N, C-alpha and C positions, 0 to 999 in steps of 0.2 A: 564752503560751509559744510560741516559734518552733519550727517543724519543722526537723529536722536536714537539712543539705544533702544533695542527691543527689550520688552519686559515680559517675562514668562511667569505664570503662576503654576506651581506644581503641588498637587495634593497627594497625600498618602506616604510622605517621606518616611515617617517612623514605622509604619506598618507594612508597606508594600516593597518587596524585593525589586519589583519592576521599577518603582519610583526611585529607589536607591541607586540602581544602575543607570537610570535615565538621567539623573541630575548631572553627573560628570560628562555625559555625552552631549547634553544641551550646552554646557559651558564650552566644550571642545568645538562643537560645530558652529557655535555663535560666539566668537571670542570677544565681542563687544557687548553682549547681552547681559542683563541682570535677571536672576531667577529668584522669585519670591516663593518661599515654601510655607504653605499654610500648616501650622503645627499646633496641636492642642497643648495646653499647659502641662498635662500629665505626661506628654511625650517629648517635652522640650529638651530634657537632658540627653535622650537618645538621639534626637535630631542634631543637637550641637556636636555630639560625638561623631556622627556621620559627616557633618560639614567639615570638622577639623581634620578629617582624613584626606580632604582635597588639597591640592597644591595651594600655597599661600596666596598666589595671585588670583586663583579661582575663588578662594574663600571670601575675598573682598567683594565679589560679585554675587554673593548669595545673601539673601535677607530672610530671616525667620519672621513670619507674621503670626502672632499668637491668635489662634481662633480654632473653633471646633467646626469642622466641615459638615457635621450632621445637625448642627443647631441653626435656628433661624438667623439669617444674616451672619452666619459663622460665629454667633455670639458677640459680634461687634456692635458698636452704636450704629444707628442708621446713617449718620454722617460719614463715619469711617468706612462703612460698607460701600457707599457710593463713591467715595474717594478711591478706594481700592479698585472698583469697577472701571474707573476712568484712568487707571495707571497701567492696566494689563493689555498686552497685545495678543498673547497666545496662552491658552490654558491647556495643560495636560492633566487630565483627571484620571487618577489611578485608584480604582476602588479596591478595598481589601478588608476582609474580616478575618482576624486571627483564628487559627484552628484551636481546638481543644475546649469543648464545652460551650461554644458560642451559642447563645439562644436565638430564637427567631426574631425577637425584637432588636437584638444587637445587630443581626444580619440585615434587618430591614433598614436600620439607621445607616449602617456602613455602606450599603449599596443604593437604596432608594432615596433616603433622606439626603445623603451627601450629594447625589446627582441632582436632585431638585434644587438644592441651595447653589450649586455650581451654575445651574441654568439661570437662576435668579441673578447671579452676578453677571453672567453673559448678557442677559437682557437689559441690565442696568448700565451697560457700557456705552449706550447711546451711539452705536456704530463704530466705536474705536476697535472693538475686538476683531482680530483678523481670522482667528481659528480657535475652535474648541475641539480638542482631540480627546475622544472618549475611548479609553482602553477597556475593552470588554473581554469576551471569551468565545472561542469557536465552539465550546461545548453547548452553546445555546442552539446550534443548528442540528445537533445530533438526534434529538427526538423527532425531528420533522421527517415526514414522508414526502417525497417529491422535491421538486426544485424550489429553492428559496431565492427569490430575486431581491434586489435592493429596494424595490418599490412595494413588495409584498411581504408583510410581516405578520405572521399569525401566531397566536398563542397556542402552544401544543396542548394536547389533552392531559399530558402529565410531564413532570420534570424528573430527571434522574437524581436531583438533590435539591434541598431547600435553597442552597446558594444559587443554583441555576434559576430557580423561580425568582429570586430577588434580583439577579442580574438581568433577567428578562424585563422585569418591571422598571428597572433603572434605564435600560436601553429604550424601552417604550417612551419614557419621558423625553429622552434625547430625540427620538425620531419624530415625536409630536412637535418638537420645536425647530425642526430642520428648515422650515420656511422662514424662520425669524432669526436664526443663528447659524453662522458658517461652521458646520460640524463635519468632522471626519471620524468615523467609527472604525476602530481597529479591533479585530477579533483573532488574536494569536491562539495557537493550540496550547497544549500543556507545556509550561515553561520550566526548564531545568537550569542548571548552573552555567557559569561562564565557560565557554569552550576554550578560552586561552588560559585562564588562571585556575579553573576548577572551583572558583568561589561559589558557594551556595548560601541559601538563607538558613535559618535555624532548622535543625533536623527534627521536624515535627510534622504531624499530620501525614497525608499521603506522600509528601515529598521525600520523607525518610525512606519509604519503600521504593519510590522511583529511583532514588540515587543508588540504593543497594542493587536494584535490578540492572542498572546501567553501568555499574562499576565492575570492569572485567578483572580487577586485581583481587577482589574479595572472593575467596573460595567458600561461599555460603549457599545453602539451599534455602530458598525463600518461598514460603507458602503463598500462592497467589490465588485470590478468589476466582470462582467460576472455572472455566475450562483450562485457563492458564496458558493458552496458546494464541491469544488474540493479539493482533498488532496494535501498537499505541503510537500516537503522533507526539513525540517529544521534540521540543525545539530549544536550542541553547539561547539564553537570554540575550547575549550580545547580537545574535542573528536577528532576534525579534526587534530589538531597539534600532539596529541599523536599518532594517527594512521599514519599520514604522516611521522613523524620522525622515527617511527618504520620501515616503508617501506623503506624510503630513506637510513637508516643505514644498510640495508640488501644488500649485494653485488649482490644478484640475481635480484635486481630491476633495474639495469642499462639497458637502452634500452627498458624499459617497461612503459606502461600507466595504471594508476590505477583510477578507477571510481566506483561509487555506482552501482554495478551490482549484488546485493545480490540474487535476485530471479533467475537470469540466472545461477549463480554458484550453487544454490541449485538444479536446474533442472538437471545439468550435473553430480552432485556428490551424489549418493544415500546415502553413508555413512555420509556425512556432513548433508544431509537433515534429516536423522534419528536422528543424534546427536542434531541438533538445534531444531527439533520438540520436543524432550525429554526435552530440556531446556525450551521451551515454556510451556510445561506441568507442570514443577516443579516450574516455576518462582513465582506464587502467594504464594507458601508455604515458600519461602526464606525470612527470617526476615531482613537481612542486605545485602548491596552490596557485602561485602566480602563473605558471604555465597553463594550468587548467582555466584560470580566469581569462587568459589571453584567448584561448579557444572559445570560451563562453561569449566574450565580447565580439569576436569575429563572427560567430554563428548568429548571434542575436542581431548583429549589424545588417544581416541579410533579410531580416524580418521587417515587414512594413510597420507593424505595430511594435514599437520598442517597449521593453519592460523596465520598471524602475531599478531592478537589480543591476542592469547594465551600467548604471551610473555610480554604483557602490565602489568602495575602495577595492583595488585588485586583490590584495591578499585575502581580505574577508570574503569577497565574491568567490574566490577560488576555494576557500575552505567550505563555504556554503554549498557550492556546486558539488564538491567532493563528498561531503556528508550526505547530500541529497541523493546522489547516485548510489552510494553504498547502502543507505537506508532503504531506497527503493528496491535494490537487489535483495536485501534481507527480507523484504516482504514476501518475495517469491521463492527464495533459495533457503533451504532448511539448515544448511551448514556447509563449511568448507570441505569436510570429509565425513566418511561414515561414522566415525567416533563422535565427531561434533554433532551429528544429526540424531544420535541415539536418544538424548533427553527429550527432544521435541517429538520424535516418533513414539516414545513411550507415553508421552502426554496424550497424543492423538489416540493411541490404543486404549488408554484408560477412559478416554472420553467417548469411546464407542466407534472409533473410525480406524480402519486399517490404512496402510500407506503403500504406495509404489514409489520406490526411490529411484531417481534418475541421476546417474553420474554424468554431469555435464561434460560435453566434449563432442565435437562434430568435425567431419571432413579432415581426417589425418592425411598427411602427404608423404609419410615414410613408413616403412615396415616397423621401425623402432617405435614410432609414436603409437602405432596400432597395438604393438606388444605392451607398451606401458598402459594404455587405456584398458586393455583386456586384463592385465595384472591388477589394476585398480578395481575392476569389477569383481574379480575373483576375491580380492581382499574384502570388498564390501559385503559379498555374500556371507563370508565366514564371520565377519565382525557383527553384522546385523543378526545372523542366526544365533550367535552366542548370547547377544543381549536379549533377544526375544524370548529365550527360554525362561527368563525370570518375570515375564509379564503375566498379569492375572488372566484367568480364563475369560474368553468372550465368545460364547457359543454362536452368536449370530455371525461373527466374523470368521469362525474356524470351521464351519461346516455348512454346506448347502445340500440341495436334493441329490446331487451327484456324488457326495462324499466329503472327505476332509479337505480343508483349504489351508495352504501354508501361511504361517504368520509373516514370513518375509517374502517380499515381492520386489524384484529389481528390474527396472526397464533399461535396455541397452540400445545403442544406435549402431547400425551396421556401418555407416560411413566413417565411424571412429574406429572400426575394427579392420579396415582395409584401406590402403591408399589407392587401390585399383578400381575405383568407381567410374564406370563408363556407361553412359546411357545407351550407347549403340552396341555395347559388348558386355552385358551383365554377367556372362559366364566367367569373365576374368575375375570379377569381384567375388563371385560365388566360390571359385577355386581357392582364392587367397584367404577369404574370411572363414571358410568352413572349419579349419583346424582350430581357430580361436573360439568359434562358437561351440564346438564340441567340448572344449575344455571347460567353458563356463557351464554348459549343461551338466557335465559330470559333477562339478562342484555343487551346483544347485541340487542335484539328486542326492549327493552325499549329506548335505546339511538340511535337506527338507525344505528348500525354497522354491519359489516360482520365478521363472525367467521370462520376461516379456520383451519382445523385439518391437521397437517403435518404428512407425512409418515416418518417412521424411518427405522431401519434395518428389514430384512426379518422376523426375529423371533417375530416381533410385528405387522406384517401386518394383520394377521387374527383378532387380538384383535381390532386394529384401525378400520378396515373396518366394522366388526360386530357392534362395538359401534356406529359408525356414522349412519349406516343403521337403527339400532334399535331405537335410540333416535330421529333422524330426522323424522322418519315415524310416530311418536306419534301424535295424533290429536292436541295437544297443539301447535306444531310447524308447522302446515300445512300452516299457513299464514306468517310465518317468524320465525326467521330472515334469511337473506341471509347467506348461509353457503357453505362449500366445502371441498374437500379432494384432496390428491395428488396421481398421477399415475406416477410410475417410469418406464421409457422406457427401462432401462438397464436390467430389469428382463425378463427372457426367456418366462414367461407366462403372460407378460403384456397385450397381446391381449385378453386372456381369462378374465383377471381382468377387462379390459375395458368393455367387453361384460356384465359382471356381474353388473358393475356400471350403464351402460346405461339402462339395463333392470330394475334395481331398481328405477332409476330416472323416468322412464316412468310409473312405476306402483304405485308410492306413492301418486300421486295427490297433491303434494305440489304446492302452488301458486307462490312460488319464485324459479326461476331457480337454479339448483344445479351446483356450480362451480367445474370444474375438472382442476386442475393445472397439466400440463404435464411437467415433468422434466426428465433429463437423469438419475439422481440418485447420491447421495453423499456418499454412504457407500460401494463403490466398493472394496476398500482394505479390509474392515472388512469382507465382504461376501466371497471374494475369499480365504482369510487366514482361516476363519472359516471352509469353505468347505474342504480345503486341510488338515486341522488338523483332520477332521472326515472321510476323504476319500470319500467325496461326490462330485458329479458334481456340480460346482458352480451354484447358481440360477441366476447369472448374465451373460450376454454376455461377452466373454473374449477379444473381439477386439472392437476397437472404431467404425469401419465401421458397425459392426452388431448393435451396440447401435444406431448409427446415422440412419440406415435404419429403425429400430424399431420406433425411434422418429418420422420420417417423415410419416411412415405408420399410426401411432396412431394419428398424427396431422390431416391427411386426414379423418380418421374415426370420430374424434371429430367434425370437421367442417361439415362433411356430416350429422352427427346426429343432429346438431343444425339446419341445413337447413331443415332436415326431420321432424322437429317438436318436437324432444325430448327436454324436458325442462332443458337444460344444458347451461352453459357458459364456453367455453374453455378458458383457460389461458395458453399460450405457453411460457415456461420459459427456456431460453437458452442464452449462450454467443456466440454460433456458428452462425455466420452471415448467413451461408448457411441455417441452420435450420429455422431461423427467416424469411429469404427471401422466403423460400418455403412456410411457413405458410401464409405470407402476400399475395403472388401471388395466392395460392390455395383458399384463403377465398373469393376472388373476390371483395367483398364489403368493405374489410378492417375493418369490424366490429368485431374485436377480440381484446383480451388483450394480450400484450406481457410483459414478466417479466424478470428482471435481478437482480443480487445480488449487494448490496452496496459494494463498494471497488473493485469489479471485472468488473462490467458492467457500470461504470459511464459514460464513453464516449459514449457507445452504447445507454444508456438511453437518453442522450441529443440529439443524432442523430435521434432516433426514435420519440421523442417528437417534434423535429423541423419538422418532416415530417407529423405532425398532427395525429400520431398514438397514441392509448391508451397504455401507458406503466406504469408499477408498479415496484417499487424497493423494494426488500425484505430487511428489515432493522432490524437486531438483536439489542436487547436492554438488558443490564444487566452488572454485574460486571465481572472482568477478570476471577475469579475462575469459575463462572457459564459458562463462554464463552469458556473455554479451548477446549472442544471437538469440538465445532463449529469452533473455530479458526484453529485448526489443520486440519479439513476437508477442510477449505478454502485454507489453505497453500498447502495442497496436490493437490487441484485442480489448484492452481495458478502455481505450479512448475511441474505439470505433463508434460511429454514430448509429450503427445497427446493433450494438451490444444490448442484450436484454437487460443486463445489470445497470448500464448507464441510462438506458431509456426509462427504466423504473425509477432510478434516482432522480431523473429530471421531472418526474411527475406524470409520465405517460399513463393513460388509463389502463388499469390492470386487466379489465375485460378484453380490451383490444390486444394487449400483449399475449393473452392466453387464448385468443381465437385461433382456430385451425388455420395453418398456413395455406 
């Protein structure tokens, strides 16, 4: 005995690009099903055109039902409305209001009235309905402060658009009916075209701009509102539909809300975090989407809590994983090369923020690799200096109490400048890297740039510190260029290290102040695991409060040293609002530099610059392979349960977060 065909009801076919792409996928995934499309009389011709584009066999399984989704009982007779309610197994409700002069009343009908009528149909089904899938939008969560759970749904004090207001009202109706109707709410991010065919909806409204922004073939300069350097969450429509149907077909999704909450999920699930970080690490070596999908399936197979994506088709899963990794990298990495980075750096400068460009690359193993890295740094100094000459004046960024500040700031890593890194013999690395560092200092001096030497893991600190002190103390560099080093506050001996740096800066007689960038430290996991493996006491503080106390203590010492006449420039780098506020207040004259990381501190950067403070954004530059270690460190920071940003996003009390450590 054959089972009866499933019957779907699809709304929004004529108006919603999502519904138009959803229809063929419903037919493909359910080869015996029938899809009834609710179509208004005024849209019947367009709907028929869309249906005729389907394969002949699929056309036979599509039925147009004449009705207005915004009207009472869809404009049908009471009898026909009840008959329809008892024919439907699954509803996919795709709300849509066309752009271009749509009034408030039209938006209310398109979102709120249509959802109310769909709910009436669901309630009239007398238990037949298996699922009502409500396609909403992730933009509803953006105005909320704090964590939004599935059971907590609050109306925000304001909406970013009238459409969001109407979407919120529509979803409120759905949520109120959850105890009576089997509902799944899907909230995708901003949907763009099909990743396989490039097909898009009509070039109208904001989507015309989105497509131009994302099309690398168009050599066009597009004016973007606001600062122009904010990250956006764009998702190809085929990815959205594949994920949405996978979720909706799972019986466990009834009564649930699904939204883009990747970082929150990673923060809560250490197994998943480890699996996906391993995927990020292997992604550049995968030659095809299928190969990447195989790795994704294998890694997720080790996680106790499986994800719906593991059940997706392999080619699509591979493409999804590849796009996700690259887009995640683009959030933190400003460009593949210095020339690629110039437009973003110029936008930052015009927005009131300077940058420190970091050419990605660590731990070279041959002299030839070290030479290539050094040559890249040399080229970057010249390229960025040439571009920066055309930038507008920014007095706050170009001068402090000690004098002029270079427009160009390049951060380099010593482990990429020498293959002879030995924790037990730092003098070998100093001798090998000194010549390369001298060359970069000469170029920086010639083009008027600042060269900053990054700190890395503990086993390279002695080498880096000795190299910087030895080379910068040479008579050749007494008058420049501007240069600096990094101090890591999470190290237990950070106070002793600062004393050493201050004593050296006071004794060298250099005419240009020595910049000391104070950071918490980015290698905590490496240092603690390495120490555990060897049975050592970790060189880093093991609690966040201890690191925060160290950071504030070192901040005060740096600012006191500057006031006391020591030729240094403190640069306070943190995303902890408490740490930055402490530095601003303690400085008194606000004559200090604050630093944030691209991709993590963007909002903070804009807030600080609007306050008239000197802020610099650390901007990595390089390809994905070279950026793997950096990217994983940033992901660890972004998903750490101790992260200030994540804690605030989860709704932690601000007074508690701002309390003294």
